[in-house]
VOPAGU-2260 file (C-alpha; in pm, 1 decimal, decimal comma):
REM VOPAGU-2260
SITE   aa  ch    i         X         Y         Z
SITE  MET   A    0    6407,8    1598,0    -918,3
SITE  TYR   A    1    6629,1    1268,7    -922,2
SITE  LEU   A    2    6910,8    1273,6    -700,6
SITE  PRO   A    3    7187,1    1029,5    -723,3
SITE  TYR   A    4    7258,5     777,5    -423,6
SITE  ASP   A    5    7446,7    1002,8    -172,4
SITE  PRO   A    6    7519,1     785,8     162,8
SITE  LEU   A    7    7604,3    1071,1     373,9
SITE  ARG   A    8    7256,6    1245,2     271,7
SITE  GLU   A    9    7062,6     939,3     370,2
SITE  ALA   A   10    7233,4     895,8     705,4
SITE  ILE   A   11    7172,3    1247,4     761,6
SITE  LEU   A   12    6798,1    1218,6     657,0
SITE  LEU   A   13    6772,0     882,4     868,0
SITE  GLU   A   14    6893,4    1086,6    1178,1
SITE  LEU   A   15    6653,5    1373,8    1148,3
SITE  ASN   A   16    6367,3    1142,9    1068,8
SITE  ARG   A   17    6488,1     947,1    1420,4
SITE  ALA   A   18    6507,9    1274,6    1619,0
SITE  ILE   A   19    6200,2    1449,2    1475,5
SITE  GLY   A   20    6020,4    1107,5    1563,0
SITE  ILE   A   21    6171,3    1093,8    1932,3
SITE  ARG   A   22    6049,0    1467,0    1970,2
SITE  ARG   A   23    5695,4    1397,1    1828,8
SITE  ALA   A   24    5668,8    1075,0    2071,5
SITE  GLN   A   25    5756,1    1351,2    2365,6
SITE  GLY   A   26    5474,2    1537,9    2273,8
SITE  ALA   A   27    5636,6    1784,7    2087,6
SITE  SER   A   28    5383,8    1999,3    1877,8
SITE  LEU   A   29    5479,4    2035,7    1467,7
SITE  GLU   A   30    5514,2    2425,1    1545,2
SITE  ALA   A   31    5767,6    2379,1    1803,3
SITE  LEU   A   32    5979,5    2138,3    1591,3
SITE  SER   A   33    5924,9    2380,0    1325,7
SITE  MET   A   34    6150,9    2625,4    1514,8
SITE  GLU   A   35    6380,0    2361,5    1653,4
SITE  TYR   A   36    6482,1    2221,9    1302,4
SITE  GLY   A   37    6429,6    2531,2    1086,4
SITE  LEU   A   38    6183,2    2319,9     859,5
SITE  SER   A   39    5833,2    2431,9     732,8
SITE  LYS   A   40    5538,9    2232,9     902,1
SITE  ASP   A   41    5470,1    2097,3     558,5
SITE  VAL   A   42    5780,5    1920,5     556,5
SITE  LEU   A   43    5746,7    1799,7     906,8
SITE  GLN   A   44    5401,3    1669,9     829,0
SITE  ARG   A   45    5564,8    1473,3     527,6
SITE  ILE   A   46    5823,1    1324,9     752,3
SITE  ALA   A   47    5538,1    1235,4    1026,7
SITE  GLU   A   48    5311,5    1061,7     759,8
SITE  ALA   A   49    5630,0     863,7     626,8
SITE  ASP   A   50    5700,0     778,0     987,9
SITE  ASP   A   51    5373,0     647,9    1068,1
SITE  ARG   A   52    5364,9     460,8     750,4
SITE  THR   A   53    5688,3     285,7     831,6
SITE  THR   A   54    5577,0     184,5    1158,8
SITE  GLU   A   55    5240,4      57,8    1019,6
SITE  ARG   A   56    5463,3    -157,2     782,3
SITE  GLN   A   57    5643,2    -295,7    1035,3
SITE  ALA   A   58    5374,1    -358,7    1266,8
SITE  GLU   A   59    5213,9    -577,6    1008,0
SITE  GLY   A   60    5541,1    -745,5     917,1
SITE  GLN   A   61    5563,5    -859,9    1293,9
SITE  GLY   A   62    5177,8    -958,5    1294,5
SITE  SER   A   63    5255,2   -1220,8    1011,3
């Protein structure tokens, strides 16, 4: 389903992604994050994969 652009929603999602990324870097498991943020492990896995792809793209851009 396509949702119209909402700057508040985008800001909230960005902060959530950052918070989850930081907690993952600290060694938190998906199970712990699931309880902490009230999200399913599937959703957390998708966020982690998207974050990993973004990090890879940024590293490729700096290597050029």
